N, CA, C and O atoms as CSV, one atom per row, in Angstrom:
chain,resi,resn,atom,element,x,y,z
A,1,MET,N,N,123.572,151.867,-20.466
A,1,MET,CA,C,123.333,152.582,-21.724
A,1,MET,C,C,122.971,154.006,-21.406
A,1,MET,O,O,122.134,154.296,-20.552
A,2,TYR,N,N,123.681,154.943,-22.174
A,2,TYR,CA,C,123.307,156.330,-21.966
A,2,TYR,C,C,121.950,156.552,-22.823
A,2,TYR,O,O,121.654,155.781,-23.736
A,3,PHE,N,N,121.177,157.619,-22.477
A,3,PHE,CA,C,120.047,157.979,-23.149
A,3,PHE,C,C,120.241,158.213,-24.602
A,3,PHE,O,O,119.396,157.848,-25.419
A,4,THR,N,N,121.336,158.812,-24.937
A,4,THR,CA,C,121.694,159.027,-26.295
A,4,THR,C,C,122.064,157.919,-27.062
A,4,THR,O,O,122.176,158.033,-28.283
A,5,ASP,N,N,122.289,156.736,-26.423
A,5,ASP,CA,C,122.540,155.545,-27.190
A,5,ASP,C,C,121.371,154.948,-27.832
A,5,ASP,O,O,121.468,154.149,-28.763
A,6,ARG,N,N,120.169,155.378,-27.284
A,6,ARG,CA,C,118.933,154.831,-27.939
A,6,ARG,C,C,118.822,155.249,-29.439
A,6,ARG,O,O,118.428,154.436,-30.276
A,7,GLY,N,N,119.157,156.468,-29.757
A,7,GLY,CA,C,119.164,156.898,-31.178
A,7,GLY,C,C,120.190,156.097,-31.893
A,7,GLY,O,O,119.878,155.634,-32.991
A,8,ILE,N,N,121.416,155.867,-31.395
A,8,ILE,CA,C,122.433,155.120,-32.004
A,8,ILE,C,C,122.061,153.643,-32.239
A,8,ILE,O,O,122.414,153.037,-33.251
A,9,GLU,N,N,121.325,153.093,-31.243
A,9,GLU,CA,C,120.822,151.810,-31.357
A,9,GLU,C,C,119.867,151.694,-32.525
A,9,GLU,O,O,119.963,150.774,-33.338
A,10,GLU,N,N,118.922,152.663,-32.600
A,10,GLU,CA,C,117.914,152.675,-33.589
A,10,GLU,C,C,118.509,152.807,-34.999
A,10,GLU,O,O,118.057,152.151,-35.937
A,11,LEU,N,N,119.565,153.695,-35.138
A,11,LEU,CA,C,120.257,153.877,-36.384
A,11,LEU,C,C,120.821,152.551,-36.849
A,11,LEU,O,O,120.659,152.104,-37.985
A,12,GLU,N,N,121.474,151.979,-35.910
A,12,GLU,CA,C,122.186,150.571,-36.273
A,12,GLU,C,C,121.179,149.635,-36.634
A,12,GLU,O,O,121.396,148.894,-37.593
A,13,LYS,N,N,119.986,149.553,-35.937
A,13,LYS,CA,C,119.006,148.522,-36.198
A,13,LYS,C,C,118.334,148.789,-37.551
A,13,LYS,O,O,118.122,147.836,-38.302
A,14,ARG,N,N,117.992,150.021,-37.894
A,14,ARG,CA,C,117.329,150.358,-39.076
A,14,ARG,C,C,118.160,150.441,-40.267
A,14,ARG,O,O,117.695,150.144,-41.367
A,15,ARG,N,N,119.450,150.853,-40.101
A,15,ARG,CA,C,120.264,151.140,-41.341
A,15,ARG,C,C,121.702,150.438,-41.222
A,15,ARG,O,O,122.642,150.764,-41.947
A,16,GLY,N,N,121.776,149.548,-40.342
A,16,GLY,CA,C,123.071,148.914,-40.145
A,16,GLY,C,C,123.529,148.132,-41.278
A,16,GLY,O,O,124.736,147.902,-41.355
A,17,GLU,N,N,122.749,147.695,-42.160
A,17,GLU,CA,C,123.192,146.973,-43.270
A,17,GLU,C,C,123.432,147.781,-44.525
A,17,GLU,O,O,123.936,147.282,-45.532
A,18,GLU,N,N,123.054,149.051,-44.434
A,18,GLU,CA,C,123.399,149.983,-45.553
A,18,GLU,C,C,124.809,150.441,-45.671
A,18,GLU,O,O,125.557,150.407,-44.694
A,19,GLU,N,N,125.187,150.860,-46.813
A,19,GLU,CA,C,126.501,151.501,-46.957
A,19,GLU,C,C,126.267,152.896,-47.584
A,19,GLU,O,O,125.480,153.093,-48.511
A,20,VAL,N,N,127.003,153.818,-47.006
A,20,VAL,CA,C,126.872,155.253,-47.372
A,20,VAL,C,C,128.296,155.784,-47.624
A,20,VAL,O,O,129.313,155.194,-47.260
A,21,THR,N,N,128.266,157.003,-48.310
A,21,THR,CA,C,129.517,157.625,-48.509
A,21,THR,C,C,129.564,158.789,-47.471
A,21,THR,O,O,128.570,159.214,-46.882
A,22,PHE,N,N,130.810,159.245,-47.319
A,22,PHE,CA,C,130.906,160.485,-46.521
A,22,PHE,C,C,130.280,161.684,-47.180
A,22,PHE,O,O,129.804,162.588,-46.494
A,23,GLU,N,N,130.269,161.711,-48.427
A,23,GLU,CA,C,129.648,162.774,-49.155
A,23,GLU,C,C,128.197,162.796,-48.789
A,23,GLU,O,O,127.677,163.877,-48.513
A,24,TRP,N,N,127.455,161.614,-48.763
A,24,TRP,CA,C,126.125,161.467,-48.416
A,24,TRP,C,C,125.846,161.950,-46.972
A,24,TRP,O,O,124.890,162.666,-46.674
A,25,LEU,N,N,126.789,161.482,-46.091
A,25,LEU,CA,C,126.635,161.807,-44.712
A,25,LEU,C,C,126.811,163.204,-44.402
A,25,LEU,O,O,126.175,163.754,-43.504
A,26,ALA,N,N,127.713,163.826,-45.171
A,26,ALA,CA,C,127.945,165.290,-44.962
A,26,ALA,C,C,126.734,166.136,-45.420
A,26,ALA,O,O,126.416,167.166,-44.824
A,27,GLU,N,N,126.070,165.667,-46.498
A,27,GLU,CA,C,124.871,166.357,-46.902
A,27,GLU,C,C,123.758,166.194,-45.898
A,27,GLU,O,O,123.027,167.145,-45.618
A,28,GLN,N,N,123.615,164.976,-45.343
A,28,GLN,CA,C,122.572,164.819,-44.311
A,28,GLN,C,C,122.907,165.704,-43.112
A,28,GLN,O,O,122.016,166.329,-42.537
A,29,LEU,N,N,124.154,165.760,-42.740
A,29,LEU,CA,C,124.410,166.627,-41.562
A,29,LEU,C,C,124.152,168.097,-41.898
A,29,LEU,O,O,123.720,168.834,-41.012
A,30,ARG,N,N,124.387,168.556,-43.100
A,30,ARG,CA,C,124.124,169.951,-43.395
A,30,ARG,C,C,122.592,170.211,-43.396
A,30,ARG,O,O,122.159,171.275,-42.954
A,31,THR,N,N,121.838,169.330,-43.848
A,31,THR,CA,C,120.386,169.305,-43.846
A,31,THR,C,C,119.902,169.409,-42.394
A,31,THR,O,O,119.085,170.276,-42.081
A,32,PHE,N,N,120.395,168.536,-41.503
A,32,PHE,CA,C,119.958,168.500,-40.172
A,32,PHE,C,C,120.280,169.857,-39.592
A,32,PHE,O,O,119.396,170.433,-38.959
A,33,VAL,N,N,121.433,170.407,-39.745
A,33,VAL,CA,C,121.793,171.720,-39.143
A,33,VAL,C,C,120.851,172.824,-39.670
A,33,VAL,O,O,120.395,173.696,-38.932
A,34,ASP,N,N,120.564,172.728,-41.095
A,34,ASP,CA,C,119.652,173.761,-41.625
A,34,ASP,C,C,118.317,173.705,-40.779
A,34,ASP,O,O,117.794,174.720,-40.320
A,35,LEU,N,N,117.849,172.523,-40.626
A,35,LEU,CA,C,116.586,172.340,-39.969
A,35,LEU,C,C,116.623,172.539,-38.355
A,35,LEU,O,O,115.632,172.847,-37.692
A,36,ASN,N,N,117.792,172.336,-37.881
A,36,ASN,CA,C,117.998,172.417,-36.382
A,36,ASN,C,C,119.283,173.274,-36.062
A,36,ASN,O,O,120.308,172.713,-35.675
A,37,PRO,N,N,119.221,174.550,-36.216
A,37,PRO,CA,C,120.409,175.330,-36.066
A,37,PRO,C,C,120.988,175.300,-34.680
A,37,PRO,O,O,122.191,175.500,-34.510
A,38,ASP,N,N,120.194,175.063,-33.717
A,38,ASP,CA,C,120.826,174.917,-32.383
A,38,ASP,C,C,121.780,173.857,-32.123
A,38,ASP,O,O,122.500,173.845,-31.125
A,39,PHE,N,N,121.784,172.869,-33.125
A,39,PHE,CA,C,122.739,171.709,-33.076
A,39,PHE,C,C,123.953,171.909,-33.944
A,39,PHE,O,O,124.702,170.960,-34.174
A,40,GLU,N,N,124.158,173.025,-34.398
A,40,GLU,CA,C,125.412,173.382,-35.313
A,40,GLU,C,C,126.645,173.041,-34.548
A,40,GLU,O,O,127.457,172.312,-35.118
A,41,VAL,N,N,126.888,173.432,-33.423
A,41,VAL,CA,C,128.114,173.193,-32.719
A,41,VAL,C,C,128.415,171.688,-32.540
A,41,VAL,O,O,129.495,171.235,-32.919
A,42,PRO,N,N,127.489,170.923,-31.978
A,42,PRO,CA,C,127.768,169.580,-31.764
A,42,PRO,C,C,127.915,168.790,-33.037
A,42,PRO,O,O,128.686,167.831,-33.082
A,43,VAL,N,N,127.193,169.168,-34.075
A,43,VAL,CA,C,127.326,168.380,-35.454
A,43,VAL,C,C,128.751,168.794,-35.915
A,43,VAL,O,O,129.494,167.897,-36.314
A,44,GLU,N,N,129.192,170.073,-35.894
A,44,GLU,CA,C,130.520,170.454,-36.293
A,44,GLU,C,C,131.566,169.648,-35.477
A,44,GLU,O,O,132.524,169.148,-36.066
A,45,ARG,N,N,131.415,169.516,-34.198
A,45,ARG,CA,C,132.355,168.816,-33.439
A,45,ARG,C,C,132.387,167.346,-33.860
A,45,ARG,O,O,133.469,166.775,-33.992
A,46,LEU,N,N,131.325,166.774,-34.056
A,46,LEU,CA,C,131.202,165.310,-34.517
A,46,LEU,C,C,131.919,165.237,-35.918
A,46,LEU,O,O,132.723,164.332,-36.139
A,47,ALA,N,N,131.634,166.162,-36.829
A,47,ALA,CA,C,132.222,166.010,-38.124
A,47,ALA,C,C,133.782,166.201,-38.085
A,47,ALA,O,O,134.524,165.501,-38.775
A,48,THR,N,N,134.198,167.092,-37.322
A,48,THR,CA,C,135.625,167.250,-37.173
A,48,THR,C,C,136.252,166.090,-36.536
A,48,THR,O,O,137.345,165.707,-36.954
A,49,TRP,N,N,135.634,165.459,-35.510
A,49,TRP,CA,C,136.181,164.266,-34.795
A,49,TRP,C,C,136.184,163.191,-35.881
A,49,TRP,O,O,137.186,162.483,-35.985
A,50,LEU,N,N,135.122,163.010,-36.712
A,50,LEU,CA,C,135.165,161.908,-37.654
A,50,LEU,C,C,136.299,162.203,-38.707
A,50,LEU,O,O,137.000,161.285,-39.132
A,51,ALA,N,N,136.446,163.371,-39.074
A,51,ALA,CA,C,137.411,163.702,-40.166
A,51,ALA,C,C,138.815,163.496,-39.713
A,51,ALA,O,O,139.680,163.189,-40.534
A,52,ARG,N,N,139.084,163.647,-38.455
A,52,ARG,CA,C,140.416,163.545,-37.852
A,52,ARG,C,C,140.703,162.187,-37.137
A,52,ARG,O,O,141.680,162.082,-36.395
A,53,LEU,N,N,139.940,161.258,-37.341
A,53,LEU,CA,C,140.103,159.969,-36.605
A,53,LEU,C,C,141.593,159.305,-36.828
A,53,LEU,O,O,142.218,158.764,-35.916
A,54,ASP,N,N,142.010,159.416,-38.025
A,54,ASP,CA,C,143.314,158.910,-38.375
A,54,ASP,C,C,144.491,159.812,-38.168
A,54,ASP,O,O,145.623,159.459,-38.499
A,55,ASP,N,N,144.241,160.937,-37.638
A,55,ASP,CA,C,145.418,161.828,-37.350
A,55,ASP,C,C,146.328,161.284,-36.305
A,55,ASP,O,O,145.936,161.025,-35.167
A,56,GLU,N,N,147.607,161.107,-36.735
A,56,GLU,CA,C,148.539,160.557,-35.786
A,56,GLU,C,C,149.022,161.558,-34.700
A,56,GLU,O,O,149.642,161.139,-33.722
A,57,ASP,N,N,148.756,162.820,-34.857
A,57,ASP,CA,C,149.085,163.812,-33.805
A,57,ASP,C,C,148.175,163.679,-32.649
A,57,ASP,O,O,148.599,163.992,-31.536
A,58,ASP,N,N,146.982,163.252,-32.796
A,58,ASP,CA,C,146.009,163.254,-31.689
A,58,ASP,C,C,146.281,161.943,-30.810
A,58,ASP,O,O,146.306,160.827,-31.329
A,59,ASP,N,N,146.462,162.136,-29.585
A,59,ASP,CA,C,146.664,161.013,-28.621
A,59,ASP,C,C,145.341,160.511,-28.059
A,59,ASP,O,O,145.236,159.387,-27.566
A,60,ALA,N,N,144.292,161.412,-28.151
A,60,ALA,CA,C,143.003,161.064,-27.554
A,60,ALA,C,C,142.159,160.191,-28.419
A,60,ALA,O,O,141.049,159.826,-28.032
């Protein structure tokens, strides 16, 4: 397990049963970046990756 998986594991354990909208998720990401501007680039990359998961043009 990667060190970063610990946060993912905690998220799954604490909130795994909840249902959220992407609108809610986007707002939480905006708030996080407002509070932690150094993480703007990784959050934008994650958001873009999530937004494009179904793109048929991407082979990766």
